[in-house]
N, C-alpha and C positions, 0 to 999 in steps of 0.2 A: 585570457580568459579561462585556458585551458587549466591552470593552476586553479581559479576559485572555484569553477566546477566541482572539479574532483575532491576539495578541501569541503565543498557543501556536501556532496554524496555522501562523505565519510564520517561527518559530524549530524548528519538528522537522525530523527528517531525512529526507528525500525520492531517491526512488528512479524518475527518468527512465527507460521502457523504450525509449521513441522511438527506433527506431534500433538495437536489440536485436535478434537474430533470435530466432524460438520456438527455436531449441535451446538458446540460450545462458542464455533466462530462469531456465531451475530453478537454476542455479548463484548467480546476482546473486540472487534474491532470496531463496533457504534464507540465501546469507550476510545478506546486507541486515538480516534480520528475528529472525537469531540474536545478530547481533555489535552489534545497538543495542536500545536500552530503546522503548516504546512510550509516546506514541503516535507514527505512523511515517504517511509518508503515499507512495502507490507510484501512478506517475503510468504509466496502461496504454494511455492514448489509445485508439480507437473497436474495435480488433481483436477481436471476440468470442473468436477464439481465444488472445491473447495473455491477457484474463481470465479464460478457464477455466482455464490454466496457472496462473495467479497464484493463484485462488480455492481449486483444488486443492490447492496447498502452504499455503497461509493454514490452509485446515481442519485437513491432514495435523498440522500443528505447532501447534495448539491455538488460533489467533486469531481474533478477527472481526472484519469489515473494514462500512464502510458508504460510501457516496457521499461526495466532500468537500462536494458541493453537490448537492441532488435535481434540478439542472439540466443538472449536469455527470457522466457517467457515466464520464469517462474518468480520474479519480483517485480512490485509496480511501483512507479514513483507516482505520490497522491498531492494533490495540489486543488486549493479553494479554486470553483471557479469564476468567485468574485476579485479576484486577485489579477 
């Protein structure tokens, strides 16, 4: 099981928000989550404001999220709640 999880993590689509201004995040995240199948990864970095914006969007669209690793709260795995 460990190998298949590793392959899944390395092949999932990723949106890296480093260098994106807070004002431009909403459209990028909405397009990313609605145009791709889960699981997905979104890299927010350490910005509290960036995470807050991303979490609000994910919750509004019915997605759940959790840290990629519990030692790194700058990257999150996104899943559809209905699956």
